[in-house]
N, CA and C of each residue as an Amber inpcrd file, in Angstrom:
protein
   669
  -0.2540000 101.2420000 -15.4930000  -1.4620000 100.4690000 -15.7280000
  -1.2220000  99.3950000 -16.7740000  -0.5440000  99.8150000 -17.8460000
  -0.2380000  98.8310000 -18.8840000   0.6450000  97.7170000 -18.3480000
   1.5570000  98.0590000 -17.4800000   2.4730000  97.0450000 -16.9110000
   1.6960000  96.0350000 -16.0870000   0.7660000  96.4920000 -15.2570000
  -0.0360000  95.5790000 -14.4160000  -0.9040000  94.7170000 -15.2910000
  -1.4510000  95.2520000 -16.3850000  -2.3270000  94.4750000 -17.2710000
  -1.5470000  93.3390000 -17.9290000  -0.3470000  93.6430000 -18.4630000
   0.4610000  92.6050000 -19.1130000   0.9580000  91.5580000 -18.1210000
   1.2290000  91.9300000 -16.8910000   1.6660000  90.9710000 -15.8630000
   0.5530000  89.9980000 -15.5520000  -0.6790000  90.5180000 -15.4180000
  -1.8230000  89.6330000 -15.1470000  -2.0860000  88.7010000 -16.3350000
  -1.9260000  89.2250000 -17.5490000  -2.1530000  88.4080000 -18.7400000
  -1.1490000  87.2590000 -18.8090000   0.1230000  87.5440000 -18.5260000
   1.1670000  86.4800000 -18.5350000   0.8830000  85.4280000 -17.4720000
   0.4370000  85.8590000 -16.2740000   0.1460000  84.9180000 -15.1790000
  -0.9980000  84.0060000 -15.5590000  -2.0410000  84.5410000 -16.1960000
  -3.2180000  83.7370000 -16.5890000  -2.8260000  82.7140000 -17.6390000
  -2.0050000  83.1550000 -18.6470000  -1.5810000  82.2180000 -19.6940000
  -0.7190000  81.0920000 -19.1190000   0.1380000  81.3960000 -18.1490000
   0.9970000  80.3820000 -17.5110000   0.1650000  79.3560000 -16.7750000
  -0.8550000  79.8080000 -16.0130000  -1.7140000  78.8870000 -15.2730000
  -2.5030000  77.9850000 -16.2250000  -3.0240000  78.5590000 -17.3070000
  -3.7780000  77.7440000 -18.2680000  -2.9030000  76.7020000 -18.9350000
  -1.6360000  77.0350000 -19.2610000  -0.7140000  76.0880000 -19.8920000
  -0.4100000  74.9220000 -18.9590000  -0.2240000  75.1920000 -17.6510000
   0.0540000  74.1290000 -16.6730000  -1.1320000  73.2000000 -16.5490000
  -2.3470000  73.7700000 -16.5920000  -3.5560000  72.9350000 -16.4530000
  -3.6970000  72.0070000 -17.6460000  -3.4210000  72.5190000 -18.8690000
  -3.5230000  71.6870000 -20.0640000  -2.5040000  70.5700000 -20.0540000
  -1.2530000  70.8240000 -19.6440000  -0.2150000  69.7980000 -19.5780000
  -0.5640000  68.7200000 -18.5660000  -1.1410000  69.1460000 -17.4200000
  -1.5260000  68.1740000 -16.3990000  -2.6430000  67.2810000 -16.8880000
  -3.5700000  67.8610000 -17.6680000  -4.6820000  67.0570000 -18.1770000
  -4.2070000  66.1150000 -19.2630000  -3.2050000  66.5040000 -20.0510000
  -2.7300000  65.6570000 -21.1410000  -1.7840000  64.5710000 -20.6800000
  -1.1700000  64.7400000 -19.5170000  -0.1990000  63.7500000 -19.0320000
  -0.8970000  62.4370000 -18.7200000  -0.3340000  61.2630000 -19.1530000
  -0.9580000  59.9600000 -18.8620000  -0.8880000  59.6370000 -17.3760000
  -1.9340000  59.0400000 -16.8850000  -1.9870000  58.6600000 -15.4590000
  -1.6250000  57.2010000 -15.3070000  -0.9410000  56.8590000 -14.2370000
  -0.5480000  55.4860000 -13.9430000  -1.7410000  54.7090000 -13.4040000
  -1.8920000  53.4730000 -13.8980000  -2.9990000  52.6210000 -13.4330000
  -2.7250000  52.1380000 -12.0210000  -3.7540000  52.1450000 -11.2230000
  -3.6170000  51.6700000  -9.8400000  -3.4380000  50.1570000  -9.8410000
  -2.6210000  49.6360000  -8.9540000  -2.4190000  48.1690000  -8.8990000
  -3.7300000  47.4500000  -8.6110000  -3.9140000  46.3220000  -9.3390000
  -5.1350000  45.5450000  -9.1680000  -5.1120000  44.7800000  -7.8550000
  -6.2390000  44.8200000  -7.2290000  -6.3760000  44.0790000  -5.9750000
  -6.9580000  42.7090000  -6.2760000  -6.3000000  41.6120000  -5.8600000
  -6.8270000  40.2790000  -6.1590000  -8.2120000  40.1070000  -5.5630000
  -9.1050000  39.5710000  -6.4000000 -10.4940000  39.3870000  -5.9630000
 -10.7560000  38.0040000  -5.3930000 -10.0340000  36.9490000  -5.8440000
 -10.2780000  35.5900000  -5.3590000  -9.5530000  35.3240000  -4.0610000
  -9.8830000  34.2070000  -3.4120000  -9.2030000  33.8420000  -2.1550000
  -7.7630000  33.4510000  -2.4140000  -6.8880000  33.9330000  -1.6080000
  -5.4640000  33.6360000  -1.7350000  -5.0790000  32.5510000  -0.7390000
  -4.3860000  31.4800000  -1.2540000  -3.9770000  30.3550000  -0.4030000
  -2.4660000  30.3470000  -0.3350000  -1.9340000  30.5150000   0.8210000
  -0.5010000  30.4650000   1.0300000  -0.1450000  29.1110000   1.6170000
   0.4700000  28.2390000   0.7870000   0.8180000  26.9010000   1.2450000
   2.1150000  26.9530000   2.0420000   2.1950000  26.1780000   3.1110000
   3.4520000  26.1220000   3.8580000   4.5680000  25.5790000   2.9930000
   5.7790000  25.9300000   3.3440000   6.9300000  25.4450000   2.5850000
   7.0300000  23.9380000   2.6950000   7.2920000  23.2780000   1.5690000
   7.4460000  21.8300000   1.5650000   6.1850000  21.0500000   1.2850000
   5.0050000  21.7010000   1.2300000   3.7630000  21.0000000   0.9390000
   3.7360000  20.6220000  -0.5360000   3.4640000  19.3450000  -0.8400000
   3.4530000  18.8560000  -2.1970000   2.0810000  18.2800000  -2.5330000
   1.6370000  18.4270000  -3.7670000   0.3380000  17.8480000  -4.1560000
   0.4400000  16.3550000  -4.3750000  -0.6520000  15.6440000  -4.1170000
  -0.7510000  14.2240000  -4.3730000  -2.0470000  13.9720000  -5.1270000
  -1.9390000  13.4100000  -6.3270000  -3.0940000  13.2040000  -7.2000000
  -3.8480000  14.5120000  -7.4350000  -3.1010000  15.6370000  -7.5450000
  -3.7170000  16.9180000  -7.8350000  -4.3030000  17.6320000  -6.6390000
  -4.1620000  17.0870000  -5.4360000  -4.7020000  17.7030000  -4.2300000
  -3.5510000  18.0530000  -3.3000000  -3.5400000  19.2780000  -2.7910000
  -2.5000000  19.6930000  -1.8550000  -2.7360000  19.0340000  -0.5000000
  -1.7600000  18.2700000  -0.0520000  -1.8720000  17.5410000   1.2100000
  -1.5170000  18.4720000   2.3640000  -2.4340000  18.6230000   3.3150000
  -2.1920000  19.4710000   4.4710000  -1.6570000  18.6670000   5.6580000
  -2.0790000  17.4130000   5.7780000  -1.6180000  16.5830000   6.8980000
  -1.6550000  15.1270000   6.4700000  -0.6750000  14.3620000   6.8950000
  -0.6030000  12.9340000   6.6110000  -0.4720000  12.1920000   7.9370000
  -1.3780000  11.2370000   8.1550000  -1.3450000  10.4460000   9.3790000
  -0.8030000   9.0640000   9.0570000   0.2490000   8.6530000   9.7420000
   0.8510000   7.3570000   9.4680000   0.0140000   6.2400000  10.0740000
   0.1850000   5.0250000   9.5350000  -0.5660000   3.8980000  10.0570000
  -0.0180000   3.4640000  11.4140000  -0.7660000   2.6370000  12.0840000
  -0.3540000   2.1810000  13.4060000   0.7460000   1.1280000  13.3050000
   1.0900000   0.6360000  14.4760000   2.1020000  -0.4090000  14.6050000
   3.4880000   0.0740000  14.1770000   4.0770000   0.9980000  14.9250000
   5.4410000   1.4060000  14.6180000   6.4810000   0.4060000  15.1320000
   6.0290000  -0.7060000  15.7180000   6.9400000  -1.6870000  16.2970000
   7.6590000  -2.4620000  15.2080000   8.8320000  -2.9550000  15.5330000
   9.7010000  -3.5370000  14.5080000   9.6230000  -5.0500000  14.4240000
   8.9500000  -5.7160000  15.3610000   8.8890000  -7.1830000  15.3320000
   7.4440000  -7.6430000  15.3750000   7.1970000  -8.7810000  14.7430000
   5.8280000  -9.2570000  14.6350000   5.8250000 -10.7820000  14.4770000
   4.8980000 -11.4240000  15.1780000   4.7230000 -12.8780000  15.0990000
   3.3650000 -13.1660000  14.4690000   3.3520000 -14.0560000  13.4630000
   2.1240000 -14.4500000  12.7740000   1.6780000 -15.8300000  13.2440000
   0.3760000 -15.9910000  13.3630000  -0.2030000 -17.3040000  13.6420000
  -1.5420000 -17.3980000  12.9190000  -1.7470000 -18.4890000  12.1800000
  -3.0050000 -18.6070000  11.4590000  -3.2000000 -19.9800000  10.8500000
  -4.2290000 -20.0770000  10.0310000  -4.5700000 -21.2950000   9.3160000
  -4.4550000 -21.0390000   7.8240000  -4.1700000 -22.0790000   7.0610000
  -4.0260000 -21.9410000   5.6170000  -4.6920000 -23.1200000   4.9180000
  -4.9980000 -22.9190000   3.6480000  -5.6410000 -23.9500000   2.8550000
  -5.0150000 -23.9680000   1.4630000  -4.8540000 -25.1980000   0.9130000
  -4.3330000 -25.4190000  -0.4330000  -5.4560000 -26.0700000  -1.2500000
  -6.2760000 -25.2610000  -1.9440000  -7.4990000 -25.8130000  -2.5290000
  -7.4220000 -26.2510000  -3.9920000  -6.3140000 -26.0060000  -4.6840000
  -6.3210000 -26.1670000  -6.1360000  -5.7420000 -27.4930000  -6.6200000
  -5.1690000 -28.2940000  -5.7410000  -4.6430000 -29.5810000  -6.1980000
  -5.8010000 -30.4840000  -6.6060000  -5.7050000 -31.1630000  -7.7420000
  -6.8360000 -31.9780000  -8.2040000  -7.0710000 -33.2400000  -7.3840000
  -6.0800000 -33.6680000  -6.5910000  -6.1970000 -34.9400000  -5.8930000
  -6.5070000 -34.8130000  -4.4040000  -6.2150000 -33.6680000  -3.8140000
  -6.4430000 -33.5240000  -2.3730000  -6.6570000 -32.0590000  -2.0170000
  -7.2700000 -31.8400000  -0.8750000  -7.3440000 -30.5240000  -0.2420000
  -6.3330000 -30.4860000   0.8970000  -5.5280000 -29.4330000   0.9180000
  -4.5340000 -29.3100000   1.9750000  -4.9550000 -28.2680000   3.0010000
  -4.8300000 -28.6190000   4.2770000  -5.1390000 -27.7110000   5.3880000
  -3.9140000 -27.6510000   6.2870000  -3.5550000 -26.4500000   6.7030000
  -2.3280000 -26.3230000   7.4650000  -2.3640000 -25.2590000   8.5430000
  -1.3150000 -25.2590000   9.3510000  -1.0770000 -24.2490000  10.3850000
   0.0810000 -23.3790000   9.9230000  -0.0890000 -22.0820000  10.0320000
   0.9120000 -21.1290000   9.5600000   1.5320000 -20.4020000  10.7460000
   2.8670000 -20.3930000  10.8080000   3.6190000 -19.6600000  11.8350000
   4.6770000 -18.8140000  11.1420000   4.8760000 -17.5810000  11.6180000
   5.8600000 -16.7190000  10.9810000   6.4170000 -15.6600000  11.9130000
   7.5820000 -15.1480000  11.5410000   8.2240000 -14.0600000  12.2870000
   8.6750000 -13.0000000  11.2910000   8.2960000 -11.7330000  11.5450000
   8.6080000 -10.6150000  10.6510000   9.4450000  -9.5680000  11.3730000
  10.3720000  -8.9770000  10.6390000  11.1580000  -7.8440000  11.1600000
  10.9740000  -6.6630000  10.2170000  10.4850000  -5.5290000  10.7710000
  10.2120000  -4.3300000   9.9860000  11.4150000  -3.3910000  10.0590000
  12.0350000  -3.1680000   8.9040000  13.1520000  -2.2200000   8.8350000
  12.6430000  -0.7850000   8.9270000  11.5450000  -0.5040000   8.2370000
  10.9240000   0.8190000   8.2510000   9.4730000   0.6390000   7.8180000
   8.8440000   1.7190000   7.3870000   7.4310000   1.6510000   7.0010000
   7.2240000   1.0840000   5.6020000   8.3130000   0.7760000   4.9140000
   8.2000000   0.2910000   3.5450000   8.6650000  -1.1480000   3.3760000
   9.7750000  -1.5140000   4.0040000  10.3650000  -2.8330000   3.7790000
  10.3300000  -3.6840000   5.0430000  10.0010000  -4.9570000   4.8190000
   9.9130000  -5.9270000   5.8980000  10.6150000  -7.2110000   5.4650000
  11.2940000  -7.8310000   6.4120000  11.8660000  -9.1500000   6.1570000
  11.0550000 -10.1770000   6.9230000  10.3580000 -11.0310000   6.2090000
   9.6800000 -12.1530000   6.8510000  10.7470000 -13.2300000   7.0220000
  11.3740000 -13.2000000   8.1790000  12.5480000 -14.0390000   8.4140000
  12.2200000 -15.5050000   8.1720000  11.0950000 -15.9590000   8.6970000
  10.7160000 -17.3620000   8.5340000   9.2020000 -17.4870000   8.5740000
   8.6760000 -18.2670000   7.6510000   7.2600000 -18.5980000   7.6420000
   7.1450000 -20.0920000   7.3220000   6.4610000 -20.8410000   8.1820000
   6.3580000 -22.2820000   7.9950000   4.8920000 -22.7000000   7.9580000
   4.6100000 -23.7060000   7.1280000   3.2800000 -24.2940000   7.0210000
   3.3770000 -25.8040000   7.2300000   2.6260000 -26.2960000   8.1900000
   2.4770000 -27.7410000   8.3780000   1.1350000 -28.1300000   7.7630000
   1.1740000 -29.0720000   6.8080000   0.0070000 -29.3260000   5.9610000
  -0.5190000 -30.7400000   6.1770000  -1.8150000 -30.8180000   6.3220000
  -2.5240000 -32.0980000   6.3910000  -3.4570000 -32.1810000   5.1960000
  -3.4370000 -33.2960000   4.4890000  -4.1980000 -33.4170000   3.2480000
  -5.3980000 -34.3430000   3.4170000  -6.4620000 -34.0180000   2.6790000
  -7.6910000 -34.8120000   2.6400000  -7.9880000 -35.1390000   1.1830000
  -8.1550000 -36.4260000   0.8970000  -8.3520000 -36.8540000  -0.4840000
  -9.6340000 -36.2910000  -1.0820000  -9.5510000 -35.9670000  -2.3730000
 -10.7310000 -35.5930000  -3.1460000 -11.3230000 -36.8380000  -3.8150000
 -12.4790000 -36.7030000  -4.3980000 -13.1400000 -37.8280000  -5.0530000
 -12.3310000 -38.3570000  -6.2200000 -11.5360000 -37.5080000  -6.8530000
 -10.7550000 -37.9360000  -8.0080000  -9.8000000 -39.0620000  -7.6440000
  -9.2370000 -39.0370000  -6.4650000  -8.2980000 -40.0740000  -6.0600000
  -9.0110000 -41.4140000  -5.8970000 -10.2020000 -41.3630000  -5.3260000
 -10.9760000 -42.6020000  -5.1890000 -11.3580000 -43.1610000  -6.5490000
 -11.7010000 -42.2800000  -7.4820000 -12.0670000 -42.7340000  -8.8300000
 -10.8700000 -43.3530000  -9.5470000  -9.6840000 -42.7770000  -9.3430000
  -8.4860000 -43.3630000  -9.9460000  -8.2060000 -44.7460000  -9.3850000
  -8.4040000 -44.8990000  -8.0790000  -8.1460000 -46.1980000  -7.4600000
  -9.1520000 -47.2440000  -7.9160000 -10.4090000 -46.8420000  -8.0640000
 -11.4520000 -47.7980000  -8.4150000 -11.4550000 -48.1360000  -9.9050000
 -11.2940000 -47.1190000 -10.7630000 -11.4520000 -47.3270000 -12.2030000
 -10.1480000 -47.6560000 -12.9040000  -9.0220000 -47.0800000 -12.4060000
  -7.7590000 -47.2550000 -13.1130000  -6.7160000 -47.9850000 -12.2750000
  -7.1210000 -48.4980000 -11.1100000  -6.2430000 -49.2620000 -10.1950000
  -4.9390000 -48.5340000  -9.9080000  -5.0240000 -47.2120000  -9.7710000
  -3.8430000 -46.4110000  -9.4170000  -3.8520000 -46.1840000  -7.9190000
  -2.7410000 -46.5060000  -7.2600000  -2.6520000 -46.3710000  -5.8160000
  -2.6070000 -44.8950000  -5.4360000  -3.5690000 -44.3800000  -4.6650000
  -3.5520000 -42.9560000  -4.2850000  -2.3110000 -42.5510000  -3.5060000
  -1.6660000 -43.4850000  -2.8220000  -0.4910000 -43.1420000  -2.0250000
   0.6960000 -42.7400000  -2.8950000   0.6780000 -43.0950000  -4.1650000
   1.7910000 -42.7650000  -5.0460000   1.7120000 -41.3410000  -5.5840000
   0.6010000 -40.6370000  -5.3130000   0.4450000 -39.2670000  -5.7810000
   1.1500000 -38.3310000  -4.8080000   1.9840000 -37.4630000  -5.3570000
   2.7860000 -36.5720000  -4.5070000   1.9140000 -35.4810000  -3.9050000
   2.1410000 -35.1680000  -2.6320000   1.3650000 -34.1470000  -1.9360000
   2.2610000 -33.4050000  -0.9540000   1.9860000 -32.1450000  -0.7580000
   2.7720000 -31.3040000   0.1400000   2.5150000 -31.6700000   1.6000000
   3.5760000 -31.6130000   2.3920000   3.4500000 -31.8450000   3.8370000
   4.0410000 -30.7090000   4.6740000   5.0050000 -29.9600000   4.1040000
   5.6790000 -28.9150000   4.8810000   6.2600000 -27.8850000   3.9210000
   6.1460000 -26.5980000   4.2810000   6.7280000 -25.5120000   3.4950000
   7.3950000 -24.5140000   4.4430000   8.6200000 -24.1300000   4.1290000
   9.3300000 -23.0850000   4.8710000   9.8180000 -22.0480000   3.8690000
   9.6260000 -20.7690000   4.1980000  10.0210000 -19.6970000   3.2780000
  10.6070000 -18.5250000   4.0430000  11.3760000 -17.7050000   3.3200000
  11.9210000 -16.4560000   3.8450000  11.7450000 -15.4130000   2.7510000
  11.0420000 -14.3200000   3.0590000  10.6200000 -13.3990000   2.0040000
  10.8580000 -11.9480000   2.3850000  10.9290000 -11.1240000   1.3570000
  10.9430000  -9.6710000   1.5170000   9.5460000  -9.1500000   1.2110000
   9.0540000  -8.2490000   2.0520000   7.7410000  -7.6520000   1.8530000
   7.9070000  -6.1570000   1.5720000   7.1880000  -5.7090000   0.5520000
   7.2030000  -4.2890000   0.1870000   5.8130000  -3.7180000   0.4390000
   5.7100000  -2.7560000   1.3680000   4.4240000  -2.1270000   1.6910000
   4.0620000  -1.1640000   0.5660000   3.0220000  -1.5020000  -0.1960000
   2.6460000  -0.6820000  -1.3400000   1.5010000   0.2680000  -1.0340000
   0.7470000   0.0330000   0.0420000  -0.3790000   0.9090000   0.3790000
  -0.6890000   0.7820000   1.8580000  -1.0970000   1.9120000   2.4500000
  -1.5740000   1.8980000   3.8270000  -2.5360000   3.0660000   4.0250000
  -3.3800000   2.9340000   5.0190000  -4.3750000   3.9770000   5.2730000
  -5.3600000   3.5230000   6.3170000  -6.5750000   4.0560000   6.2540000
  -7.6100000   3.6660000   7.1990000  -8.9710000   3.7150000   6.5270000
  -9.9130000   2.9650000   7.0860000 -11.2560000   2.8970000   6.5300000
 -12.2510000   2.8400000   7.6870000 -13.5190000   3.0600000   7.3710000
 -14.5840000   3.0220000   8.3680000 -15.2900000   1.6780000   8.2490000
 -15.3300000   0.9260000   9.3410000 -15.9060000  -0.4160000   9.3690000
 -17.3000000  -0.3560000   9.9850000 -18.3210000  -0.7960000   9.2020000
 -19.7140000  -0.7440000   9.6420000 -20.1370000   0.6620000  10.0690000
 -19.5470000   1.6850000   9.4430000 -19.9000000   3.0900000   9.6550000
 -19.6610000   3.5710000  11.0900000 -18.9190000   2.8030000  11.8810000
 -18.7220000   3.1790000  13.2830000 -17.2700000   3.1100000  13.7260000
 -16.5140000   2.1470000  13.2070000 -15.1680000   1.8900000  13.7080000
 -14.1280000   2.2550000  12.6530000 -13.1410000   3.0300000  13.0410000
 -12.0340000   3.3850000  12.1650000 -10.9260000   2.3550000  12.3430000
 -10.5060000   1.7330000  11.2480000  -9.4800000   0.7040000  11.2880000
  -8.3610000   1.0570000  10.3160000  -7.1300000   0.7790000  10.7420000
  -5.9600000   1.0110000   9.9140000  -5.6130000  -0.2660000   9.1490000
  -5.0380000  -0.1050000   7.9760000  -4.6620000  -1.2630000   7.1730000
  -3.3580000  -0.9700000   6.4530000  -2.7360000  -2.0290000   5.9690000
  -1.6130000  -1.9220000   5.0410000  -1.5700000  -3.1960000   4.1990000
  -1.0550000  -3.0850000   3.0060000  -0.9450000  -4.2250000   2.1090000
   0.4660000  -4.2740000   1.5460000   0.9700000  -5.4980000   1.3510000
   2.3570000  -5.6850000   0.9520000   2.4650000  -6.7280000  -0.1450000
   3.4720000  -6.5530000  -0.9830000   3.8660000  -7.5730000  -1.9430000
   4.9140000  -8.4680000  -1.3130000   4.8560000  -9.7720000  -1.5930000
   5.7200000 -10.7640000  -0.9500000   6.4960000 -11.5170000  -2.0190000
   7.7510000 -11.8030000  -1.7560000   8.5410000 -12.6100000  -2.6720000
   9.7990000 -13.1230000  -2.0180000  10.1640000 -14.3960000  -2.3020000
  11.3700000 -14.9520000  -1.7260000  11.4900000 -16.4500000  -1.9670000
  12.5880000 -17.0430000  -1.5170000  12.8020000 -18.4840000  -1.7060000
  11.9430000 -19.3140000  -0.7600000  11.7250000 -20.5600000  -1.1570000
  10.9080000 -21.4720000  -0.3700000  11.5080000 -22.8730000  -0.4510000
  11.3370000 -23.6200000   0.6310000  11.7260000 -25.0400000   0.6470000
  10.4640000 -25.8500000   0.8930000  10.0720000 -26.6520000  -0.1030000
   8.8280000 -27.4210000  -0.0410000   9.1490000 -28.8980000   0.1190000
   8.4390000 -29.5450000   1.0320000   8.6180000 -30.9710000   1.3100000
   7.3070000 -31.6880000   1.0120000   7.4040000 -32.7660000   0.2530000
   6.2410000 -33.5900000  -0.0400000   6.4310000 -34.9640000   0.5830000
   5.4980000 -35.8560000   0.3250000   5.6360000 -37.2220000   0.8280000
   6.6540000 -38.0130000   0.0270000   7.2400000 -37.3770000  -1.0090000
   8.2150000 -38.0570000  -1.8490000   9.6010000 -37.4320000  -1.7380000
   9.6760000 -36.0970000  -1.6950000  10.9700000 -35.4240000  -1.7730000
  10.8840000 -34.0370000  -1.1480000  12.0430000 -33.3670000  -1.1170000
  12.1230000 -31.9690000  -0.7460000  12.7800000 -31.1980000  -1.8720000
  12.3080000 -30.0110000  -2.1560000  12.8400000 -29.2440000  -3.2720000
  12.7840000 -27.7520000  -2.9720000  13.6640000 -26.9960000  -3.6310000
  13.7440000 -25.5450000  -3.4540000  12.9390000 -24.8660000  -4.5460000
  12.2210000 -23.8040000  -4.1790000  11.4330000 -23.0680000  -5.1480000
  11.3100000 -21.6050000  -4.7480000  10.2700000 -20.9510000  -5.2190000
  10.0060000 -19.5430000  -4.9150000   8.5380000 -19.3840000  -4.5390000
   8.2550000 -18.3260000  -3.8010000   6.8720000 -17.9860000  -3.5030000
   6.6570000 -16.4960000  -3.7250000   5.5370000 -16.1610000  -4.3610000
   5.1410000 -14.7870000  -4.6480000   3.7070000 -14.6040000  -4.1750000
   3.3990000 -13.4150000  -3.6660000   2.0360000 -13.2070000  -3.2040000
   1.7870000 -11.8030000  -2.7090000   0.6970000 -11.6630000  -1.9900000
   0.2720000 -10.3840000  -1.4470000  -0.2680000 -10.5990000  -0.0480000
  -0.1190000  -9.5950000   0.8040000  -0.5210000  -9.6740000   2.2070000
  -1.3760000  -8.4530000   2.5380000  -2.5500000  -8.6990000   3.1420000
  -3.4330000  -7.6390000   3.6210000  -3.5040000  -7.7180000   5.1400000
  -3.3850000  -6.5540000   5.7870000  -3.3570000  -6.5280000   7.2560000
  -4.2370000  -5.3960000   7.7690000  -5.1160000  -5.7200000   8.7100000
  -6.0070000  -4.7390000   9.3320000  -5.7700000  -4.7480000  10.8340000
  -5.5500000  -3.5670000  11.4200000  -5.1810000  -3.4720000  12.8280000
  -6.4050000  -3.4190000  13.7280000  -6.3380000  -4.1920000  14.8010000
  -7.3450000  -4.1310000  15.8610000  -6.9420000  -3.0770000  16.8840000
  -5.6770000  -3.0630000  17.2410000  -5.1000000  -2.0550000  18.1270000
  -3.6040000  -1.9730000  17.8080000  -2.8290000  -1.3730000  18.7140000
  -1.4030000  -1.1860000  18.4450000  -0.6250000  -2.5030000  18.4280000
  -1.1810000  -3.5620000  19.0090000  -0.4560000  -4.8250000  19.1370000
  -0.9530000  -5.9210000  18.2010000  -2.2640000  -5.9920000  17.9770000
  -2.8410000  -7.1060000  17.2330000  -3.4210000  -6.6440000  15.9000000
  -3.3740000  -7.5520000  14.9400000  -3.9580000  -7.2870000  13.6190000
  -4.4200000  -8.6020000  13.0080000  -5.3780000  -8.4790000  12.0730000
  -5.8190000  -9.6140000  11.2760000  -5.0550000  -9.6100000   9.9610000
  -4.6650000 -10.8140000   9.5050000  -3.8080000 -10.9200000   8.3240000
  -4.4140000 -11.9180000   7.3330000  -4.4810000 -11.5080000   6.0700000
  -4.8620000 -12.3840000   4.9660000  -3.6960000 -12.4310000   3.9820000
  -3.2390000 -13.6520000   3.6760000  -2.1350000 -13.8300000   2.7420000
  -2.5660000 -14.7420000   1.5930000  -2.2020000 -14.3640000   0.3840000
  -2.4420000 -15.1750000  -0.8000000  -1.1010000 -15.3560000  -1.5050000
  -0.6740000 -16.6090000  -1.6470000   0.6430000 -16.8880000  -2.2160000
   0.5520000 -17.9500000  -3.2940000   1.5090000 -17.8730000  -4.1980000
   1.7140000 -18.9340000  -5.1740000   3.0790000 -19.5450000  -4.8950000
   3.0840000 -20.8050000  -4.4710000   4.3210000 -21.5230000  -4.1510000
   4.6770000 -22.3980000  -5.3470000   5.8350000 -22.1440000  -5.9200000
   6.2690000 -22.9090000  -7.0900000   7.5460000 -23.6640000  -6.7490000
   7.4950000 -24.9810000  -6.9250000   8.6660000 -25.8380000  -6.7550000
   8.8260000 -26.6590000  -8.0280000   9.9710000 -26.5960000  -8.6920000
  10.1460000 -27.2440000 -10.0040000  10.2620000 -28.7670000  -9.8810000
   9.1600000 -29.4080000  -9.6180000   9.0940000 -30.8710000  -9.5460000
   7.6440000 -31.2580000  -9.7500000   7.2650000 -32.4050000  -9.3050000
   5.8640000 -32.8010000  -9.4020000   4.9700000 -31.9650000  -8.4900000
   5.5710000 -31.1900000  -7.5750000   4.7840000 -30.3110000  -6.7030000
   4.2300000 -29.1430000  -7.5120000   5.0720000 -28.5760000  -8.3920000
   4.6690000 -27.4880000  -9.2800000   4.0660000 -26.3030000  -8.5180000
   3.0020000 -25.7050000  -9.1000000   2.3680000 -24.5240000  -8.5030000
   1.3240000 -24.9400000  -7.4770000   1.3150000 -24.2140000  -6.3530000
   0.3090000 -24.4240000  -5.3240000  -0.1430000 -23.0740000  -4.7960000
  -1.4240000 -22.8070000  -4.9220000  -1.9910000 -21.5600000  -4.4270000
  -2.3670000 -21.7340000  -2.9590000  -1.9180000 -20.7860000  -2.1320000
  -2.1170000 -20.8840000  -0.6880000  -2.9200000 -19.6770000  -0.2110000
  -3.9990000 -19.9370000   0.5370000  -4.7760000 -18.8910000   1.1930000
  -4.5680000 -19.0320000   2.6970000  -4.1190000 -17.9610000   3.3370000
  -3.8890000 -17.9900000   4.7690000  -4.6370000 -16.8710000   5.4890000
  -5.2380000 -17.2060000   6.6050000  -5.9480000 -16.2240000   7.4230000
  -5.5380000 -16.4260000   8.8690000  -5.1390000 -15.3230000   9.5230000
  -4.7060000 -15.4470000  10.9060000  -4.5800000 -14.0890000  11.5880000
  -3.8350000 -14.0890000  12.6540000  -3.6050000 -12.8600000  13.4260000
  -2.1190000 -12.6590000  13.6140000  -1.7400000 -11.4290000  13.9380000
  -0.3310000 -11.0850000  14.1470000  -0.2140000 -10.2690000  15.4270000
   0.8630000 -10.5260000  16.1630000   1.1480000  -9.7970000  17.3990000
   2.4700000  -9.0510000  17.2290000   2.4410000  -7.7320000  17.4230000
   3.6280000  -6.8870000  17.2670000   4.1770000  -6.5150000  18.6490000
   5.5060000  -6.4570000  18.7310000   6.1450000  -6.1040000  20.0100000
   7.4770000  -5.4190000  19.7660000
């Protein structure tokens, strides 16, 4: 009887000791489950202006050749207003760089009132004042921006804008001289072949021609 009593006592003490050790043992924290939405970006996606870009649509006109035709005006000369016809040929190397192989302007001038006043008051012959008659240039264009916009809330139109720079040969009624032209070009596409073009240039020739600001508006055909 004593043996059975001591055996039961030892068994009870062993069970109680195991329970106390289990209660004192530290428990591992369960892994936290993320509560916010998880976004898995595809490999290679890069942010632009702090926004992750999911898709980029390129502008139209993947064609490599383009012909320009338009009208231009030279409004800043104090003695005359110049009006001209603009013709050009462009070759696109890629979506960033373009070679405007040749751009020519044939210019017709109309006297301003200042020339008449000089002739009447100071007996200066207006024909002796130098004026532009022809300009030929070859330039590199750098496409700095492109995209699309909504026109009149109904029509989606693609555009691109470029910086222009290169040598120029300017001819006046007195001489011909070499200079440079710098400017910017804005282009809006009508379809895959045609676009409207606005060009603003500063033509500088180191002579009496000096600086001439040129505004050109026309269309371009790509092929």
